N, C-alpha and C positions, 0 to 999 in steps of 0.2 A: 890468803886473797881470796875474795870473793868470787865464786863462780857465777856462770850466767844463770843455771837453775836455781842457785840460794838466791840471786836477785830476784828472780822470776816468782820463787815460791813466797818471798816477803811482799811481791806487788800483789799476789793473789790474795793473801791476808787483808792486805789494806785494802783493796777492792771489795772483798767481802764485808769488812768492818764499815764501807760506806754504803751497804745495804744492795749491793749487787749479789744476786745469785750465783751459788757455788760454781756451777757448769759456766756461766758466762764470765765470771770472774777469771777463771782459770783460762778460758779461751783468750779474753782480752790480754791477760798479761802476757800470755806467749805470743798473740799476733803483734802486739806492740813491741815486743823484744826481736822478734825476726823482723819487724819494718825497720828498727833501728840498725840492727846488724845487717840488713840485707839477705838474711838467711831464709830458705826455704824449711819446710818442717822436718824434713830428714836431717839437715845440717842441724837444726835445733836439737833433734833428739840425740844425734852422734857426737856432737861438739860442745854442748851445752855444760858437759861437767868440766869443762876447762875454765881457766881463770878468766874473767870478763876483761874485754879489752879495753885500753886505756880511753877514757872519756865516755864510754859506754853509760857507766852509772848516772851521771849527770842528767844526759840526753833521754834516757829511758824514765828516770824518775820524774822529769818533767810532764811526760806524755801520760804516765800512770797518774799524776795528780790530776791532769785534765779528764782522764777516765774516771777517776775517783769523784770527780765533780758532776759526774753523770752524761758527760759529752760522749756522743757514741764513739766507738773504735773506727767505723768506716770514715766518720769526719776527720779524726785526729790522722789517720792514714792517707785519707783521700782516695780510697779504694774498697771495692767490695766485688766479690767474684759472683756471677750470675751464668748459669748455664756452662759452667767451667770457663768461662771468660772474665778475665780481671777489667773491671770498669772503674772509670774515673766517677768520685762521687764528692759533691760538696753539700753546704748547708741549703743550695739552691734547688737541690732536689730530694725526693724521696728516697732511702736507702733501699735497694731491691730486697724483697723477702724470698724465702725458698718456695713459698706457696704459687708466687706468680709463675714458677717453671711449669706449674700444672697447665697454662696456656700453651706453653711452648711444646708440651707432651702432647696435648692434644690435637694441636695444628699438626704436628709431624705424623701423627696416626692417620688423620683426614689425608693429608697431601704429602703421601709416602714417597713419591718420585721426586729427587731433588732437582731433576731435569725439565720439570713442569714449568710452565711460564706462568706466574701469577702476579695478579695486582692485589697489593695487601695495604692495609690502613692500619695505623696504631694510633689510638687517639691517647691523650693524656700521657705521652711518652716518656715525660720525666727525664732520666739519665739516658734513655734510649735502649734500655736492656731489653725490652721485647724486640723492638725493631732490627737491633743490631743481632741478637741471638737468631730471629728468623731469616735474616739475610744470610748469616754465617752458614746455616743449615740448608737453607734453599737457594740455591746457587743462580736460579732463573727468575727469581722473585724481585720486583720493583715495589718499593714501599714508600708511601706518604706517612709521614710521623709527626703528629701535631703536640704543641702544648700552648696553654697561655702564657706561661712564664717565659720571655725571652733569655733568661739566665739559663732556665732548666735546658733549652734548646742548645746554647752554645755548648755545655756540657756533653749532651747527646751528640753534637755533631762532632766533638773530639773523640768520643767513643767509638762513632762509626768510622771515622779516619783511622783511629788506632788499629781497628780490626779489618781494615782493607774492604770496607763496605760502602764508604761514602758515594760512591759512584752509582748505588742503587737504592740508596735511601736519602729522600728529599724531606727536609724539615720545615713544617710550616708554622707560623705564629697563628694559632686560631683556637677558639673555645669548644672543646670536643671536635665536631667535624664539620664546624661551619665554614664555608667556602671553599669546601673539599668536595670535589665532584662525585668521584669514582665513575663507573662502577668497580666493584672490588669482589674478587673471589673470597676474601677473607677480612675481616674488621676484628681487630684485637684491642682491648683496652683495659687498664687498671686504674680506673677513676677514683677521685676521693670518694669516700664513703663513711666517714665517721661523722656522727652527730655533733653538731656544736657544742651542745649542752654538755657531751661526753669527754670536752676537751680536759677539764681539771683532773679528772680520773686516770688518764695515760700516762704510762710510764714517764719519767722525767726526760729520759733519752729521747722520746717522742715529742712530748708536750712542749719542753723547752728548746729543741734544736731543730726539729723538721719541719719543712715549710708549712705553713697553715693552707696554703693553697692546694696543696697536693693532698693533705689529710681529710679536710673537712667538706661533706657533700651537701651541707645545708642544715636546715632545723630538724629533717627527719632522717638525713643521711644518705637518702636513696636519690636526691633531686638528678645528680649528675648521671647517676646509673640510669636513670629514667631517660636522660637526654641522649647516653649512648644507645639505648634501645630504639627511641623514636628516631633520631637521626640515622642511624646504622642501617635499619631496614630500607630506607629510601634509598641507600649507596650501594647495596648489595647487587651483584648479579642474581639473577634466577638460580637457585640451588647453591648461593653462595652462603658462607658460615659467619657467624658473630659469635665471639667469644670473650668473655670478660669476666672479672673478678669482682666480688662483692663481699660485704663484710658478714661477721658473726651473727646469725640469726635472721639474716635478710632474704632467705632462700624464699618464703612464702612471698613476699613482696617482689621477687623477682619473678618467680613462676606466674602471679598474677600480671606483671607487667606485660610477660611475654605472650599468655595467653590473650591480653587485651589487644595486642598490635596485631592489626590486620597484616597478613602474608608471612608471618613469622610463626615459626614452630618450635618448641621447646625439644631438643635431641636429649640434653641429660646434664645433670650437675655433676661436678666433681669435688671430690673431698679432700682435705689434706691429711697428714699423717695422724693427726687425733681424731679423725672420722667426722670432722665439721665441713658441711658443705661451703666451698668458696669460689667456685667458679662455674659458670653456666656456658652451655654450647647450644646455640639456636640456628635454625637454617631458614633462609628465604625460601618461600614455596616456589617451585618451578613454574607454576601457572600465576603466580602474584605479580 
């Protein structure tokens, strides 16, 4: 009789043959198996040598076929973890990336006292990952989270409710920070920043499945980054912080944008595990 591990090994090979890299193929094969079985990783490792339960093979193979067609695992399972929190995701929202956790890390370094009362805005919230993570860590924070997509806001609302922070996060249908007044101690954002012409070169998982409204930042890619800077500075309290993600190779544009924005000072850039600059920290001048 086929064991769970044997079934997963076959799936890993199938995903590799479909053009998925070895590490991602292994991760996807395991995650999909755990999803079908309702197992955590420990259970998978300790019990996977046992014969597969009845009905597992058919259900699992159907999901593996979807992954082999390059549908992201997170959309298949409807879940992605961010900052240790399981979040609902769907094709209405961008799948949270690990590098976006740099924003949470920076925010918690600056606002280290969880008892501090804070007014925070999260522009382009998507599934609400930044808003929910910050509300989870900062118990006295009140957060306004915006998105141009009503479908994304519905997902974000459910994530806030799931993690018990819905009473402190208000979701607003808005383009970046339009019609959101502030002032805020902290504004965070992960805006769309991919150039439209770069779309065909994206991985199939991204190009064919993730929402374009959450990916593409315009003809040059940084139009919405510029909107975050322009709208953000006007909504910060004196001494307040602006933190936002940007794309590969866009750090010079970001530095130029901040330098040209009256009242805003660049504090620094943060780099991901590959050493690439991926997020900016700026502060509104006290006398601005």
